[in-house]
N, C-alpha and C positions, 0 to 999 in steps of 0.2 A: 384377500381377508382384509378384513379391518384389526384394531388393534384390539376392541375388547374380547373380539373373536379369539383372535390369538391367544390373548389373555386366559379365555375359559377356557384352551384347549392345552396350553402351557401347565393350569392349576389341574384338569384334571390328570393327564401324565405323571403329576410331578407329586401330587397326594395319593396315585393306586401303587406305585410301585417306586419313590426317590431315588434308590440307587440305579436301578434299572432307566431308570428316564436321563438321568446322569450320565451314564456310562454309556448308553447308546444315542443321545443326543437328540432320543427324541421331541422333546419338552422343547430342545432352545430351535429346531428346525421350524418350527409355527410361528418363532420371532423372525428369524429369516425369511420365511412366504410374506409377512404383514411390509417388511419393510422391502423386499421385492415387487411387490405387488403394489406398496404404496408409490414408488419410484416410476414405476412401467406406468402408472395412471398418469402420470406427472410431463412423459413424455409428448413434445409435439407431432402433428403430421409430417412436419420437416422432419422432424429426428428419427421414426420410424421408416419414412422413404428413402432416408439415407441409409440406416441398416445400425443404428443406435438400438441394441439394445441391452435388457438386463441380466444378469448371468450369475447365480448363486454356486458358489463353489469354485472361483474362476481361477486355475492354475499359474498367476502371474510370478514372472522372472524379478527380484528386487536386486539390490546392488552385489548380494553374494548367495543367493539362491534361492528358487522357486519356492512360491506362499500360494497355499489355497488359502483367497481371500473370500470369506464370505459370500457378502451382494458386490457386485463391480457393474458399472453402466460403462460399456466398451464400445468405442466408434472404428468401426474397418478399416479405418484407416489411420488410424490415432491411436490406438491403446486406449486404457480406463481410462474414462474422464472423472471418475468420482471409486472409492474405494471404501469398503464399509466394514470394520470387521467386529465381530458380535462375542464376546464370552460370556460364559455364566462362573460361578464360583460361589458354590452351594455351602461346602461345610470346610473346617478349618481353614478358615478364612484368615485369623488374625497371622495363624502360621506361612500363611504364604502367599500373601497377597502382595507384600512388596518384592518377590520374586516372579510375579506373576507381573505386577508393575513394570520392571524394570524388561522384562521380556517384550511388553508391548510398545516400550520406548524404541527399542531394537528394531523391531517390527515394522511401529512406524517410519524408522529411520531412515531401514533398505528402503522401504516403498518410495518415498520422497528423494530417496538422490535417484532412482530412475525417472519417476514422475514427480517432478518438484510443480508444476500448475494445475494435474489434479485436486480435487477436492478428496482430502481425508477425512472420516469419521470412523466413529467406535461405539461401539453400545456395550454397555459392563452391567451384570446382574446380580445382587447377592441378595438375598432370602433376607424379611425384615426377621426372621428366626428360622432359626433349622430345624426341620422335621424329620433329620434323616436322625434312623434308630442310635441310640448311644452317645448324640450331639447335641438333644434337646437343649442343653444349657450352656450352650457357646453363648460367648458375646459379644456381638460383633458391635462395632465402632464407627457407624455409618455416616455421622459427622464426618470421622476425621478422616475415613473412605473420598466422602463428598469433596473437600478440601484440596485432597490429594489429585484428583481427579480433574478439578477446577483448574492447578497448577499447571497442567499440562496443557493444556485447551484454546485454544486462537491464536490464528497466523494472519493478523492484521495489518493494512500497510500495503504500499507499491514494494516494500521487499520481500514480503510471502514468500518467496520464491526461494529465497536462499536461507527459509529456516529451515529447521530439521529435530526433530523427535518432538513436533507440538501437534500435536491434531487441530481439526481446523473446527468441527464438531465434537460434541460429547455427551451421550444421553446416559446419566448413570440411573441404572431403577433397583430400588427398592423395593420387594414384592412380596408382598403376603399372600401368602399361599393357602392359608387357613380359609382367607375370606371365601365366602360363597355368595352365589353361587357360582363365580369366578375368581380370580387372583386377582389384586387390586395392586396400582402405583400407590407408593406412599411418598407423594412428590414433596409435599409439607416436612416429612422428615430431612429432604434432602435441601431444602429453601433456607430451612433453621441452621444449617453453619454455611451456606452460599447461595446467597440473596438471587432471586434471577435475573434483577436489573443488573447485579456483579457477572454472572454466569449463568447463562440458562441449561442445565442440564438436564430438562424432559424428555421424556421420551413420544411424547404427544407433540411437540416442536421438533423433535431432529429432523425430521423429514423437510418441514418447510425450511429451516436453517442454513442443511446440507445445501438446496437449492439457493437460496438467497445468497447465498457465498458461493454457489460457480457464476451466478448471474453476474455478482457484481465485481466478476475477474474478465468472466470471457463475453464479454457486454454485446458480441455482432453474430454471436452464437445462439440462434433460436430453439435449443434444444427442452428445455421446460415450459410447460405453461405457467 
């Protein structure tokens, strides 16, 4: 599945019944499918012969408790090489965003305690405007949240293994679900707060950035094309 098709399906689900789409997680699973397919397509023949594979909703033990990680790449002998969390927050954003931010930090810290050399990524989705009944007038400060997520992104340099609570690569999706025929991602809105030359938060480059980070660290492992 490519990104335009994932967005189309997400838009259909969300516009059809926003509450059901969020509650059942049906619409966000299209995004899981896109990420899993995009990563699987980049595995080398050597990686597949070795048995390296992509798994959705893998139950991974962190430093404190198991966590269902949305998309992972797993080596049969060494465990997770790449871990990607995905979350959507579709209403009451201002009320709950800091609580989710704190939870996200705890989640990635726990996983990095056990897997410090793995590549850690996160995809976070907000709507451009809420279309949930009774929440249409909600004001969502996307640019503030873009700066918030940029501040927790990037584990550079040789000492990256010792950093905790900092995500290697982040994608902040502001999605217009009222756009037809498909939902569209408002990259320009995010870039106005966080220029792409400083921190790239685009979903369209996320897989490439995750793979580039992996390759820069494990240079002798021919895992990705």
